[in-house]
Backbone as JSON Lines, residues from 0, in Angstrom:
{"i":0,"aa":"X","n":[-16.26,-12.35,212.7],"ca":[-16.51,-12.08,211.29],"c":[-16.52,-10.56,211.05]}
{"i":1,"aa":"X","n":[-15.83,-10.13,210.03],"ca":[-15.79,-8.71,209.68],"c":[-16.9,-8.43,208.69]}
{"i":2,"aa":"X","n":[-17.77,-7.45,208.97],"ca":[-18.86,-7.14,208.04],"c":[-18.33,-6.57,206.74]}
{"i":3,"aa":"X","n":[-19.13,-6.69,205.68],"ca":[-18.72,-6.14,204.39],"c":[-19.2,-4.72,204.19]}
{"i":4,"aa":"X","n":[-20.13,-4.28,204.98],"ca":[-20.5,-2.87,205.01],"c":[-21.06,-2.55,206.38]}
{"i":5,"aa":"X","n":[-20.94,-1.32,206.75],"ca":[-21.36,-0.87,208.07],"c":[-22.54,0.08,207.94]}
{"i":6,"aa":"X","n":[-23.29,0.28,209.01],"ca":[-24.37,1.28,208.98],"c":[-23.75,2.68,209.0]}
{"i":7,"aa":"X","n":[-23.01,2.98,207.95],"ca":[-22.24,4.21,207.86],"c":[-22.6,4.93,206.57]}
{"i":8,"aa":"X","n":[-22.8,6.2,206.66],"ca":[-23.18,7.04,205.52],"c":[-22.06,8.04,205.28]}
{"i":9,"aa":"X","n":[-21.55,8.1,204.06],"ca":[-20.5,9.06,203.71],"c":[-21.15,10.24,203.02]}
{"i":10,"aa":"X","n":[-20.82,11.43,203.48],"ca":[-21.36,12.67,202.91],"c":[-20.22,13.47,202.29]}
{"i":11,"aa":"X","n":[-20.37,13.78,201.0],"ca":[-19.34,14.5,200.25],"c":[-19.95,15.73,199.6]}
{"i":12,"aa":"X","n":[-19.35,16.88,199.81],"ca":[-19.78,18.11,199.15],"c":[-18.98,18.26,197.87]}
{"i":13,"aa":"X","n":[-19.66,18.57,196.76],"ca":[-18.96,18.63,195.48],"c":[-19.35,19.83,194.64]}
{"i":14,"aa":"X","n":[-18.42,20.2,193.8],"ca":[-18.65,21.13,192.69],"c":[-17.5,20.91,191.71]}
{"i":15,"aa":"X","n":[-17.84,20.37,190.55],"ca":[-16.86,20.1,189.49],"c":[-15.67,19.28,190.0]}
{"i":16,"aa":"X","n":[-15.98,18.1,190.5],"ca":[-14.96,17.2,191.06],"c":[-14.79,15.93,190.23]}
{"i":17,"aa":"X","n":[-15.05,15.99,188.92],"ca":[-14.97,14.77,188.11],"c":[-13.58,14.13,188.17]}
{"i":18,"aa":"X","n":[-12.58,14.91,188.41],"ca":[-11.22,14.39,188.47],"c":[-10.99,13.5,189.7]}
{"i":19,"aa":"X","n":[-11.72,13.75,190.78],"ca":[-11.46,13.07,192.04],"c":[-12.57,12.14,192.52]}
{"i":20,"aa":"X","n":[-13.8,12.38,192.14],"ca":[-14.94,11.76,192.83],"c":[-14.96,10.23,192.75]}
{"i":21,"aa":"X","n":[-14.59,9.66,191.62],"ca":[-14.61,8.2,191.51],"c":[-13.65,7.57,192.5]}
{"i":22,"aa":"X","n":[-12.47,8.12,192.61],"ca":[-11.47,7.59,193.54],"c":[-11.97,7.68,194.98]}
{"i":23,"aa":"X","n":[-12.59,8.79,195.33],"ca":[-13.11,8.96,196.7],"c":[-14.21,7.94,197.0]}
{"i":24,"aa":"X","n":[-15.16,7.81,196.08],"ca":[-16.27,6.87,196.3],"c":[-15.77,5.43,196.37]}
{"i":25,"aa":"X","n":[-14.9,5.06,195.45],"ca":[-14.36,3.69,195.47],"c":[-13.6,3.39,196.75]}
{"i":26,"aa":"X","n":[-12.98,4.4,197.33],"ca":[-12.19,4.17,198.54],"c":[-13.05,3.87,199.76]}
{"i":27,"aa":"X","n":[-14.31,4.3,199.76],"ca":[-15.19,4.02,200.9],"c":[-16.14,2.85,200.63]}
{"i":28,"aa":"X","n":[-16.15,2.37,199.4],"ca":[-17.07,1.28,199.03],"c":[-16.92,0.03,199.9]}
{"i":29,"aa":"X","n":[-15.72,-0.34,200.35],"ca":[-15.6,-1.55,201.16],"c":[-16.34,-1.5,202.5]}
{"i":30,"aa":"X","n":[-16.6,-0.32,203.02],"ca":[-17.21,-0.26,204.35],"c":[-18.48,0.59,204.43]}
{"i":31,"aa":"X","n":[-18.69,1.5,203.52],"ca":[-19.83,2.41,203.62],"c":[-21.08,1.81,202.99]}
{"i":32,"aa":"X","n":[-22.16,1.86,203.71],"ca":[-23.43,1.38,203.18],"c":[-24.05,2.4,202.23]}
{"i":33,"aa":"X","n":[-23.81,3.68,202.49],"ca":[-24.42,4.75,201.69],"c":[-23.38,5.84,201.4]}
{"i":34,"aa":"X","n":[-23.5,6.43,200.23],"ca":[-22.69,7.6,199.87],"c":[-23.64,8.63,199.27]}
{"i":35,"aa":"X","n":[-23.6,9.84,199.8],"ca":[-24.42,10.93,199.26],"c":[-23.53,12.12,198.95]}
{"i":36,"aa":"X","n":[-23.75,12.69,197.78],"ca":[-23.1,13.94,197.4],"c":[-24.1,15.06,197.53]}
{"i":37,"aa":"X","n":[-23.68,16.17,198.08],"ca":[-24.45,17.41,197.99],"c":[-23.67,18.23,196.97]}
{"i":38,"aa":"X","n":[-24.21,18.28,195.77],"ca":[-23.51,18.89,194.65],"c":[-24.05,20.29,194.37]}
{"i":39,"aa":"X","n":[-23.13,21.21,194.12],"ca":[-23.51,22.6,193.85],"c":[-23.61,22.84,192.34]}
{"i":40,"aa":"X","n":[-24.42,22.02,191.7],"ca":[-24.7,22.15,190.26],"c":[-23.43,22.13,189.42]}
{"i":41,"aa":"X","n":[-22.69,21.04,189.55],"ca":[-21.47,20.87,188.76],"c":[-21.78,20.95,187.28]}
{"i":42,"aa":"X","n":[-20.85,21.53,186.53],"ca":[-21.01,21.61,185.08],"c":[-20.16,20.57,184.36]}
{"i":43,"aa":"X","n":[-19.46,19.74,185.12],"ca":[-18.67,18.67,184.53],"c":[-19.39,17.33,184.74]}
{"i":44,"aa":"X","n":[-18.69,16.22,184.75],"ca":[-19.3,14.9,184.86],"c":[-19.38,14.37,186.3]}
{"i":45,"aa":"X","n":[-19.22,15.22,187.29],"ca":[-19.25,14.79,188.68],"c":[-20.49,13.97,189.01]}
{"i":46,"aa":"X","n":[-21.65,14.49,188.68],"ca":[-22.92,13.83,189.01],"c":[-23.03,12.49,188.3]}
{"i":47,"aa":"X","n":[-22.74,12.47,187.03],"ca":[-22.82,11.25,186.23],"c":[-21.9,10.16,186.8]}
{"i":48,"aa":"X","n":[-20.69,10.52,187.12],"ca":[-19.72,9.56,187.66],"c":[-20.2,9.03,189.01]}
{"i":49,"aa":"X","n":[-20.62,9.92,189.89],"ca":[-21.07,9.51,191.23],"c":[-22.27,8.57,191.15]}
{"i":50,"aa":"X","n":[-23.23,8.92,190.32],"ca":[-24.42,8.07,190.18],"c":[-24.05,6.7,189.6]}
{"i":51,"aa":"X","n":[-23.11,6.67,188.67],"ca":[-22.71,5.39,188.07],"c":[-22.05,4.48,189.1]}
{"i":52,"aa":"X","n":[-21.54,5.06,190.17],"ca":[-20.9,4.28,191.24],"c":[-21.85,4.03,192.4]}
{"i":53,"aa":"X","n":[-23.12,4.35,192.23],"ca":[-24.14,4.04,193.23],"c":[-24.4,5.11,194.26]}
{"i":54,"aa":"X","n":[-23.78,6.25,194.12],"ca":[-24.0,7.33,195.09],"c":[-25.33,8.04,194.81]}
{"i":55,"aa":"X","n":[-25.92,8.54,195.86],"ca":[-27.09,9.41,195.74],"c":[-26.57,10.83,195.57]}
{"i":56,"aa":"X","n":[-27.14,11.56,194.62],"ca":[-26.7,12.94,194.39],"c":[-27.86,13.88,194.62]}
{"i":57,"aa":"X","n":[-27.66,14.81,195.53],"ca":[-28.63,15.88,195.79],"c":[-27.99,17.17,195.31]}
{"i":58,"aa":"X","n":[-28.75,18.03,194.69],"ca":[-28.18,19.28,194.21],"c":[-28.79,20.46,194.94]}
{"i":59,"aa":"X","n":[-27.92,21.41,195.23],"ca":[-28.33,22.58,196.01],"c":[-27.34,23.71,195.74]}
{"i":60,"aa":"X","n":[-27.83,24.92,195.56],"ca":[-26.9,26.04,195.36],"c":[-25.96,26.21,196.56]}
{"i":61,"aa":"X","n":[-24.74,26.58,196.27],"ca":[-23.73,26.79,197.32],"c":[-24.02,28.08,198.09]}
{"i":62,"aa":"X","n":[-24.03,27.99,199.4],"ca":[-24.13,29.16,200.26],"c":[-22.8,29.32,200.99]}
{"i":63,"aa":"X","n":[-22.49,28.32,201.8],"ca":[-21.17,28.22,202.43],"c":[-21.01,26.79,202.92]}
{"i":64,"aa":"X","n":[-19.81,26.46,203.34],"ca":[-19.53,25.07,203.71],"c":[-20.43,24.58,204.83]}
{"i":65,"aa":"X","n":[-20.52,25.33,205.91],"ca":[-21.3,24.89,207.07],"c":[-22.76,24.68,206.71]}
{"i":66,"aa":"X","n":[-23.33,25.61,205.94],"ca":[-24.72,25.49,205.56],"c":[-24.95,24.28,204.66]}
{"i":67,"aa":"X","n":[-24.06,24.08,203.72],"ca":[-24.19,22.95,202.79],"c":[-24.09,21.63,203.54]}
{"i":68,"aa":"X","n":[-23.13,21.53,204.44],"ca":[-22.94,20.3,205.19],"c":[-24.12,20.04,206.13]}
{"i":69,"aa":"X","n":[-24.59,21.07,206.81],"ca":[-25.74,20.91,207.71],"c":[-26.97,20.47,206.94]}
{"i":70,"aa":"X","n":[-27.18,21.06,205.76],"ca":[-28.32,20.66,204.93],"c":[-28.18,19.21,204.52]}
{"i":71,"aa":"X","n":[-26.98,18.81,204.13],"ca":[-26.75,17.42,203.75],"c":[-27.04,16.46,204.89]}
{"i":72,"aa":"X","n":[-26.6,16.8,206.09],"ca":[-26.89,15.96,207.26],"c":[-28.39,15.8,207.47]}
{"i":73,"aa":"X","n":[-29.13,16.86,207.29],"ca":[-30.58,16.82,207.49],"c":[-31.28,15.93,206.47]}
{"i":74,"aa":"X","n":[-30.64,15.67,205.35],"ca":[-31.26,14.84,204.31],"c":[-31.07,13.35,204.56]}
{"i":75,"aa":"X","n":[-30.18,13.0,205.46],"ca":[-29.89,11.59,205.72],"c":[-30.97,11.01,206.63]}
{"i":76,"aa":"X","n":[-31.75,10.11,206.08],"ca":[-32.89,9.54,206.82],"c":[-32.85,8.02,206.84]}
{"i":77,"aa":"X","n":[-31.71,7.43,206.53],"ca":[-31.62,5.97,206.48],"c":[-31.25,5.4,207.85]}
{"i":78,"aa":"X","n":[-30.83,4.15,207.86],"ca":[-30.51,3.48,209.12],"c":[-29.05,3.66,209.56]}
{"i":79,"aa":"X","n":[-28.37,4.6,208.98],"ca":[-26.95,4.8,209.31],"c":[-26.79,5.2,210.78]}
{"i":80,"aa":"X","n":[-25.84,4.54,211.43],"ca":[-25.5,4.88,212.81],"c":[-24.31,5.83,212.86]}
{"i":81,"aa":"X","n":[-23.57,5.89,211.76],"ca":[-22.38,6.73,211.67],"c":[-22.44,7.54,210.4]}
{"i":82,"aa":"X","n":[-21.89,8.75,210.45],"ca":[-21.77,9.59,209.26],"c":[-20.31,10.01,209.15]}
{"i":83,"aa":"X","n":[-19.75,9.83,207.97],"ca":[-18.37,10.24,207.7],"c":[-18.4,11.4,206.72]}
{"i":84,"aa":"X","n":[-17.72,12.47,207.07],"ca":[-17.56,13.59,206.14],"c":[-16.27,13.36,205.38]}
{"i":85,"aa":"X","n":[-16.36,13.42,204.06],"ca":[-15.19,13.19,203.22],"c":[-15.14,14.26,202.15]}
{"i":86,"aa":"X","n":[-13.96,14.8,201.9],"ca":[-13.81,15.71,200.77],"c":[-13.67,14.89,199.5]}
{"i":87,"aa":"X","n":[-14.05,15.46,198.38],"ca":[-14.02,14.74,197.11],"c":[-12.61,14.34,196.7]}
{"i":88,"aa":"X","n":[-11.6,15.04,197.19],"ca":[-10.23,14.69,196.83],"c":[-9.52,13.88,197.92]}
{"i":89,"aa":"X","n":[-10.29,13.37,198.87],"ca":[-9.73,12.51,199.92],"c":[-9.97,11.05,199.57]}
{"i":90,"aa":"X","n":[-9.05,10.21,200.01],"ca":[-9.13,8.78,199.75],"c":[-8.87,8.04,201.06]}
{"i":91,"aa":"X","n":[-9.66,7.02,201.32],"ca":[-9.42,6.15,202.46],"c":[-8.57,4.99,201.94]}
{"i":92,"aa":"X","n":[-7.36,4.87,202.46],"ca":[-6.46,3.82,201.99],"c":[-6.94,2.46,202.48]}
{"i":93,"aa":"X","n":[-6.59,1.39,201.74],"ca":[-7.09,0.04,202.08],"c":[-6.82,-0.39,203.52]}
{"i":94,"aa":"X","n":[-5.66,-0.07,204.08],"ca":[-5.39,-0.49,205.46],"c":[-6.31,0.21,206.45]}
{"i":95,"aa":"X","n":[-6.62,1.47,206.21],"ca":[-7.56,2.19,207.07],"c":[-8.98,1.66,206.87]}
{"i":96,"aa":"X","n":[-9.32,1.34,205.64],"ca":[-10.64,0.76,205.36],"c":[-10.84,-0.53,206.15]}
{"i":97,"aa":"X","n":[-9.82,-1.37,206.18],"ca":[-9.89,-2.62,206.94],"c":[-10.05,-2.35,208.43]}
{"i":98,"aa":"X","n":[-9.31,-1.36,208.93],"ca":[-9.42,-1.01,210.36],"c":[-10.81,-0.5,210.7]}
{"i":99,"aa":"X","n":[-11.39,0.31,209.82],"ca":[-12.74,0.82,210.05],"c":[-13.72,-0.34,210.1]}
{"i":100,"aa":"X","n":[-13.63,-1.26,209.13],"ca":[-14.52,-2.42,209.11],"c":[-14.39,-3.26,210.37]}
{"i":101,"aa":"X","n":[-13.18,-3.42,210.83],"ca":[-12.93,-4.28,211.98],"c":[-13.24,-3.59,213.31]}
{"i":102,"aa":"X","n":[-12.87,-2.32,213.44],"ca":[-12.93,-1.65,214.74],"c":[-14.23,-0.89,215.03]}
{"i":103,"aa":"X","n":[-14.87,-0.34,214.02],"ca":[-16.07,0.45,214.27],"c":[-17.16,-0.36,214.98]}
{"i":104,"aa":"X","n":[-17.42,-1.6,214.57],"ca":[-18.46,-2.37,215.27],"c":[-18.12,-2.68,216.73]}
{"i":105,"aa":"X","n":[-16.87,-2.59,217.1],"ca":[-16.45,-2.91,218.46],"c":[-16.57,-1.74,219.43]}
{"i":106,"aa":"X","n":[-16.84,-0.55,218.91],"ca":[-16.91,0.63,219.77],"c":[-18.08,0.53,220.75]}
{"i":107,"aa":"X","n":[-17.85,1.01,221.95],"ca":[-18.88,1.06,222.97],"c":[-20.05,1.9,222.49]}
{"i":108,"aa":"X","n":[-21.25,1.53,222.86],"ca":[-22.45,2.26,222.43],"c":[-22.44,3.72,222.87]}
{"i":109,"aa":"X","n":[-21.67,4.05,223.88],"ca":[-21.6,5.42,224.35],"c":[-20.71,6.32,223.51]}
{"i":110,"aa":"X","n":[-19.95,5.75,222.59],"ca":[-19.08,6.54,221.72],"c":[-19.94,7.19,220.64]}
{"i":111,"aa":"X","n":[-19.88,8.51,220.56],"ca":[-20.74,9.22,219.61],"c":[-19.96,9.88,218.48]}
{"i":112,"aa":"X","n":[-18.65,9.74,218.49],"ca":[-17.85,10.31,217.42],"c":[-16.41,9.85,217.53]}
{"i":113,"aa":"X","n":[-15.75,9.81,216.4],"ca":[-14.32,9.47,216.38],"c":[-13.62,10.41,215.41]}
{"i":114,"aa":"X","n":[-12.34,10.57,215.63],"ca":[-11.51,11.38,214.74],"c":[-10.47,10.45,214.13]}
{"i":115,"aa":"X","n":[-10.33,10.49,212.84],"ca":[-9.37,9.64,212.14],"c":[-8.19,10.51,211.72]}
{"i":116,"aa":"X","n":[-6.99,10.09,212.12],"ca":[-5.8,10.83,211.7],"c":[-5.67,10.78,210.19]}
{"i":117,"aa":"X","n":[-5.18,11.87,209.63],"ca":[-5.01,11.97,208.18],"c":[-3.54,11.87,207.81]}
{"i":118,"aa":"X","n":[-3.33,11.32,206.64],"ca":[-1.99,11.33,206.06],"c":[-2.08,12.2,204.82]}
{"i":119,"aa":"X","n":[-1.34,13.27,204.8],"ca":[-1.38,14.19,203.67],"c":[-0.32,13.81,202.65]}
{"i":120,"aa":"X","n":[-0.75,13.62,201.42],"ca":[0.17,13.36,200.31],"c":[-0.07,14.46,199.3]}
{"i":121,"aa":"X","n":[0.95,15.28,199.1],"ca":[0.81,16.44,198.22],"c":[1.69,16.24,197.0]}
{"i":122,"aa":"X","n":[1.07,16.33,195.83],"ca":[1.77,16.21,194.55],"c":[2.56,14.91,194.46]}
{"i":123,"aa":"X","n":[1.95,13.84,194.92],"ca":[2.66,12.57,194.83],"c":[1.74,11.47,194.98]}
């Protein structure tokens, strides 16, 4: 049986990403149990859109990418066994979503990280 969500937490850093955020969140919904945005005080509808899709939004002034991401990781206190870093303009395609749902639970307990190949689609 393939689970409908995994103990996986998606972390997305945002600032004025209203154009992309819904698509990103919807793309991980089939497998992610949690989605958190670390938002740098967006002045558009990024926060509103993310919250309407069930994401947790934390706000923090931008310092730099590494600092923002590390801070976001430190805020995750749930039962997630996996954390996925996703950019707001990235999308997990349905076939990859199915593979994640099917294959992640099968990984040996000693596996502490995986790298997923990306497919870049530019202006199309």
